[in-house]
Each structure stands twice: as structure tokens, then as C-alpha cells.
C-alpha positions as CSV (number, residue, x, y, z in Angstrom):
1,M,16.4,4.1,25.3
2,T,14.7,2.2,22.5
3,S,13.8,-0.6,24.8
4,T,12.2,1.9,27.3
5,F,10.0,3.3,24.5
6,K,9.1,-0.2,23.4
7,H,8.2,-1.1,27.0
8,I,6.0,2.0,27.3
9,D,4.3,1.1,24.0
10,S,3.9,-2.5,25.2
11,L,2.0,-1.3,28.3
12,A,-0.2,1.0,26.2
13,V,-0.9,-1.8,23.7
14,K,-1.9,-4.2,26.5
15,N,-4.3,-1.6,27.8
16,L,-5.6,-0.9,24.3
17,K,-6.3,-4.6,23.8
18,Q,-8.7,-4.3,26.8
19,G,-10.5,-1.4,25.2
20,D,-8.8,1.4,27.2
21,V,-9.6,4.6,25.4
22,K,-6.9,6.6,27.2
23,A,-4.2,4.1,25.9
24,F,-5.6,4.6,22.4
25,D,-5.4,8.4,22.8
26,D,-1.9,8.2,24.2
27,L,-0.7,6.1,21.2
28,F,-2.5,8.4,18.8
29,N,-0.9,11.5,20.2
30,K,2.5,9.9,20.2
31,Y,2.4,8.5,16.6
32,S,0.0,10.6,14.6
33,P,2.5,13.4,13.9
34,R,5.1,10.9,12.6
35,L,2.5,9.0,10.5
36,Y,1.3,12.3,9.1
37,N,4.9,13.4,8.1
38,F,5.5,9.9,6.6
39,S,2.2,10.0,4.6
40,V,2.5,13.6,3.3
41,K,5.9,12.8,1.8
42,Y,4.3,10.2,-0.4
43,L,0.9,11.9,-1.0
44,K,2.0,15.5,-1.2
45,S,-1.4,16.5,0.3
46,A,-2.1,17.5,3.9
47,E,-5.7,16.4,3.7
48,E,-4.9,12.9,2.2
49,A,-2.1,12.4,4.8
50,E,-4.6,13.2,7.6
51,E,-7.0,10.6,6.1
52,V,-4.2,8.0,6.2
53,V,-3.6,8.7,9.9
54,Q,-7.3,8.4,10.7
55,E,-7.5,5.2,8.7
56,V,-4.5,3.7,10.5
57,F,-5.9,4.4,13.9
58,L,-9.4,3.3,13.0
59,Y,-7.9,0.0,11.8
60,I,-5.9,-0.2,15.1
61,W,-9.1,0.3,17.1
62,D,-11.1,-2.2,15.1
63,K,-8.3,-4.8,15.3
64,R,-7.2,-4.1,18.9
65,D,-8.0,-7.7,20.0
66,G,-5.3,-9.0,17.7
67,L,-2.6,-6.6,18.8
68,K,0.7,-8.1,20.0
69,P,2.1,-6.0,22.9
70,D,5.6,-7.7,22.6
71,N,6.0,-6.7,18.9
72,S,7.1,-3.2,17.7
73,F,4.0,-1.0,17.6
74,N,6.0,1.5,15.6
75,A,6.8,-1.0,12.9
76,Y,3.3,-2.3,12.8
77,I,1.5,1.1,12.3
78,F,4.0,2.3,9.7
79,T,3.5,-1.0,7.7
80,I,-0.3,-0.3,7.9
81,A,0.2,3.2,6.7
82,Y,2.5,2.1,3.8
83,N,-0.1,-0.4,2.7
84,I,-2.9,2.2,2.8
85,I,-0.7,4.6,0.8
86,K,0.1,1.9,-1.7
87,K,-3.6,0.9,-2.1
88,Y,-4.4,4.6,-2.5
89,F,-1.9,5.0,-5.4
90,I,-3.1,1.9,-7.1
91,K,-6.7,3.2,-7.1
92,K,-5.6,6.7,-8.2
93,S,-3.4,5.4,-10.9
94,R,-6.5,3.9,-12.6
95,D,-8.0,7.3,-13.0
96,N,-7.0,9.3,-16.1
97,A,-7.1,12.6,-14.3
98,Y,-4.6,11.3,-11.8
99,K,-2.4,10.1,-14.6
100,D,-2.3,13.6,-16.0
101,D,-1.5,15.0,-12.5
102,L,1.3,12.4,-12.1
103,I,2.8,13.3,-15.4
104,Y,2.8,17.0,-14.5
105,T,4.4,16.2,-11.1
106,L,7.1,14.1,-12.7
107,L,7.8,16.8,-15.3
108,Q,8.3,19.4,-12.5
109,Q,10.6,17.0,-10.6
110,D,12.7,15.7,-13.5
111,N,12.6,18.5,-16.1
112,N,12.8,15.6,-18.6
113,L,9.9,15.4,-21.0
114,D,11.1,12.1,-22.6
115,Q,11.2,10.4,-19.2
116,T,7.8,11.8,-18.3
117,I,6.3,10.5,-21.5
118,D,7.8,7.1,-20.6
119,Y,5.9,7.2,-17.3
120,K,2.6,7.9,-19.0
121,F,3.2,5.2,-21.5
122,L,4.2,2.9,-18.7
123,L,1.0,3.5,-16.8
124,E,-1.0,2.6,-20.0
125,K,1.3,-0.4,-20.7
126,V,0.7,-1.9,-17.2
127,E,-3.1,-1.5,-17.7
128,L,-2.8,-3.4,-21.1
129,I,-0.7,-6.1,-19.6
130,I,-3.1,-6.6,-16.7
131,N,-6.0,-6.8,-19.1
132,S,-4.1,-9.5,-21.1
133,L,-3.6,-11.8,-18.2
134,P,-5.5,-15.1,-18.3
135,N,-8.9,-14.6,-16.8
136,R,-8.4,-16.3,-13.4
137,R,-5.0,-14.8,-12.9
138,K,-6.3,-11.3,-13.8
139,E,-9.3,-11.8,-11.4
140,I,-6.9,-12.8,-8.5
141,F,-4.5,-10.0,-9.3
142,I,-7.2,-7.3,-9.3
143,K,-8.8,-8.7,-6.1
144,R,-5.3,-8.5,-4.4
145,K,-4.0,-5.3,-5.8
146,Y,-7.0,-3.1,-6.5
147,D,-9.5,-4.4,-3.9
148,G,-6.9,-5.1,-1.2
149,L,-8.1,-8.5,-0.3
150,S,-5.8,-10.9,1.5
151,V,-4.6,-14.2,0.0
152,K,-6.9,-16.1,2.4
153,Q,-9.9,-13.9,1.5
154,I,-9.3,-14.5,-2.2
155,A,-8.9,-18.2,-1.7
156,D,-12.1,-18.4,0.4
157,E,-14.1,-16.3,-2.1
158,L,-12.9,-18.3,-5.2
159,G,-13.0,-21.7,-3.5
160,I,-9.3,-22.4,-4.2
161,S,-6.2,-22.9,-2.0
162,P,-4.1,-20.0,-0.7
163,N,-1.1,-21.7,-2.5
164,T,-2.9,-21.4,-5.8
165,V,-3.6,-17.7,-5.1
166,E,0.0,-17.0,-4.3
167,N,1.2,-18.9,-7.4
168,Q,-1.2,-16.9,-9.6
169,L,-0.1,-13.6,-8.0
170,A,3.6,-14.5,-8.5
171,S,2.9,-15.4,-12.1
172,A,1.0,-12.2,-12.7
173,Q,3.8,-10.1,-11.3
174,K,6.4,-12.0,-13.3
175,Q,4.4,-11.6,-16.5
176,I,4.0,-7.8,-15.9
177,L,7.7,-7.3,-15.2
178,N,8.8,-9.5,-18.1
179,E,6.6,-7.5,-20.5
180,L,7.9,-4.2,-19.3
181,Q,11.5,-5.4,-19.5
182,K,10.9,-6.9,-23.0
183,D,10.1,-3.4,-24.2
184,K,13.1,-2.0,-22.3
185,L,11.0,0.6,-20.6
186,A,12.3,3.0,-18.0
187,G,10.9,3.5,-14.5
188,L,10.4,-0.1,-13.4
189,I,11.4,0.8,-9.8
190,F,8.6,3.4,-9.8
191,F,6.1,0.6,-10.6
192,M,7.3,-1.7,-7.9
193,L,5.1,0.4,-5.6
194,F,2.1,-0.5,-7.8
195,I,2.6,-4.2,-8.5
196,S,4.7,-5.6,-5.6
197,I,3.1,-8.6,-3.9
């Protein structure tokens, strides 16, 4: 059954690569409800979940020439959606109003004020740690995590090798996690969403 669905997707993706609008519509109609349900679980907002679905399929259309019909289209679009959601949280987490909303949400879910305060402190702590990174490392980390640039884009923009970018990102991640662990702060898993490479 799975291989049959994969075969149907493969044909649609091949047609989409050639600019077939009907193939695009077919894939949109098939996957948009699933992407919506996936997104709304994270974002807790119907409007924002709809925006994620639209952004995923705009990306698919724009990058249709590079689609690989033999690969799992399902896995591909959910990876795109996850990355969009992650980027969305990163941007929102930098906004103080969102921090307050996040704290309120955590308080409702956990009924644990101490744990909620830890999360607020953790948000602020991560900001301080990022700001304390060496200048070049901080610049690379922000370009990757907040601006959503690829390793190659960062390397090209800064005139350095992709290996240097990857090493700086790994060092930044290690430094952030080490600082959080040093303070024995709770909620590190929560922050993997924000700082994972």
C-alpha cells in the first residue's frame, strides 16, 4: 500500500517538475490537511498553521525543478514544515510579548510556577549566552538560526569555507548547552527546538 502511494506521488512529482499545475493541486489537496494538523499542534493557531501550509507549497512550487520523484515527497514536505515552524519559534522567542505568552501557556500546561519561571529565565539566559559568543561565531550562529541561511550561503557571504561555518555552529551550540548545563537549568530538551543545528 505504501509503495502504491509513493508511486502515485512519484508520478505527480514528475509532472510537477515540468510545471504541471494540476499535479501541484493534487499534491496540495492530498497533503495540506495533514500539514495543517501537524502545524497547528505546534503553533496552537489555525491562522499560523495555514500560513505554514501556504509557505511549504510556495516553496515546493518555487523549487519544483529540484524535486526528486524517487524520494519520499511526504518526508520532504514535513521536513520543510518542521523547519518553517522551528524558524518561526526562533523569531517569536526573541519578542518579549511572545515570551510572556509562552510563560502563560507553560503555566496552564504544567500548573508549576517554579518550572515556568525556569523557562522564562532560560529564554533570557540563552539570549545572554548568544550575545557573549565571540563575534564571528555569534554572527554565523545568528545568520543560521535567526536568518535561516544555509551553511553554503553563510560561507559565500562571509568568504569562508563551509567547514569553518559548520565548526563555528557546532562550537556555538556546545557553548550554549555547556553554559545551560553549568547552571543546572531545567528544560534543555525544550530548547533543542531553538538551537539544534
